[in-house]
C-alpha positions in Angstrom: 0.3 164.8 -38.9 1.9 168.2 -39.5 0.3 170.9 -38.0 -0.9 172.8 -41.2 -2.8 169.6 -42.0 -4.3 169.3 -38.7 -5.6 172.6 -38.6 -6.9 172.4 -42.1 -8.4 169.3 -41.2 -10.4 170.9 -38.2 -11.5 173.7 -40.1 -12.8 171.5 -42.8 -14.8 169.2 -40.6 -16.0 172.3 -38.4 -17.0 174.8 -41.3 -19.6 172.4 -42.8 -20.7 171.0 -39.9 -22.1 174.4 -38.7 -23.8 175.2 -41.7 -27.9 176.0 -42.0 -29.6 173.5 -44.0 -30.8 174.5 -47.2 -34.3 175.3 -45.9 -33.0 177.5 -43.1 -31.0 179.2 -45.3 -33.3 180.2 -47.7 -35.3 181.6 -45.1 -32.4 183.7 -44.3 -32.0 184.7 -47.8 -35.8 185.9 -48.0 -34.9 188.6 -45.0 -35.2 192.1 -45.8 -31.5 194.0 -45.5 -30.8 197.5 -45.0 -31.1 199.5 -48.4 -27.0 200.7 -47.9 -26.2 196.8 -48.0 -24.5 197.2 -51.4 -21.8 194.9 -50.9 -23.4 191.9 -50.3 -22.2 190.0 -52.6 -18.7 190.4 -51.5 -19.3 189.0 -48.5 -18.5 185.3 -49.0 -15.3 186.5 -50.5 -14.5 188.8 -47.3 -15.2 185.4 -45.3 -13.1 183.2 -47.4 -10.2 185.9 -46.8 -11.0 185.8 -43.0 -11.1 182.2 -42.6 -7.6 182.2 -44.6 -6.4 184.8 -41.9 -7.6 182.4 -39.1 -5.8 179.5 -40.5 -2.5 181.4 -41.1 -2.8 182.9 -37.8 -3.3 179.5 -36.1 -0.7 177.9 -38.1 1.8 180.6 -37.1 0.7 180.4 -33.3 1.2 176.7 -33.2 4.7 177.3 -35.0 5.7 179.7 -32.7 4.3 178.9 -29.5 2.5 175.1 -29.7 0.3 175.4 -26.6 -2.8 173.2 -27.0 -4.9 175.8 -24.9 -4.5 178.8 -27.7 -5.1 175.9 -30.4 -8.4 175.6 -28.6 -8.8 179.4 -28.5 -9.1 179.3 -32.2 -11.1 176.3 -32.4 -13.9 178.3 -29.8 -13.3 181.2 -32.7 -14.1 179.2 -35.4 -17.2 177.8 -33.8 -18.3 180.8 -32.9 -18.0 182.5 -36.2 -19.8 179.6 -38.0 -22.4 179.2 -35.8 -23.5 183.1 -36.1 -25.8 182.1 -39.4 -26.8 178.6 -38.0 -28.1 180.1 -34.9 -30.0 182.7 -36.8 -31.7 180.4 -38.9 -32.3 177.6 -36.4 -33.8 180.2 -34.1 -35.3 182.4 -36.5 -34.3 185.2 -34.1 -31.8 187.8 -35.5 -31.1 188.8 -32.2 -29.0 185.8 -31.5 -27.0 186.5 -34.3 -26.2 189.9 -32.9 -25.6 188.3 -29.6 -23.3 185.5 -31.4 -21.6 188.1 -33.3 -20.4 190.5 -30.4 -19.5 187.2 -28.3 -16.9 186.1 -31.1 -15.8 189.6 -31.6 -14.8 189.8 -28.2 -13.5 186.3 -28.1 -11.4 187.1 -31.2 -10.0 190.3 -29.4 -9.1 188.3 -26.3 -7.3 185.6 -28.4 -5.6 188.1 -30.5 -4.5 190.1 -27.1 -3.4 186.7 -25.6 -1.5 185.4 -29.1 0.2 189.1 -29.5 3.0 188.6 -26.8 3.9 185.4 -28.3 3.3 185.5 -32.0 2.7 189.2 -33.2 2.5 188.3 -36.6 -0.4 185.8 -35.7 -2.2 188.1 -33.8 -2.1 190.6 -36.8 -3.8 188.2 -39.3 -6.7 188.2 -36.7 -7.4 192.2 -37.2 -9.5 191.6 -40.7 -12.1 189.3 -38.4 -12.0 192.3 -35.6 -12.7 195.3 -38.2 -15.0 192.9 -40.3 -17.2 191.4 -37.5 -18.7 194.8 -36.0 -19.9 195.4 -39.6 -21.7 192.0 -39.8 -23.3 192.5 -36.4 -24.2 195.8 -37.3 -26.1 194.6 -40.3 -27.9 191.9 -38.5 -29.1 194.4 -35.7 -30.4 196.9 -38.5 -32.0 193.5 -40.0 -33.6 193.2 -36.7 -36.0 196.5 -37.4 -36.5 195.4 -41.0 -37.7 191.9 -40.0 -39.6 192.3 -36.6 
């Protein structure tokens, strides 16, 4: 199986498997958000772009280095990122999302630093996530105060 297809299939299996159920997500959508969060309608598009960057980064890394531990690093990153909403919804605690967001960012940074020496282009494709993740974590942290 070609690498491009294997990476795509793994992502297509992991992403929906870690989505919250309809009822849990409805709870999440009812939470109050900060007033300054005027760009919420763009968040799904931002995440689509970030996941596209994850895919391209993993593909470049595989074509350049082809080391299974690095591919496992990408899998861990996708699991951490995708489990953010699931963990919040299942636990009904925004604090858990803040923790997952921080862990995901730290893992993404570690992965980018690890990949950079071998495949700089792959590391650069992780930058959109590394820039966006703190925004999402900040929003979650702000939502904690609005939804005690």
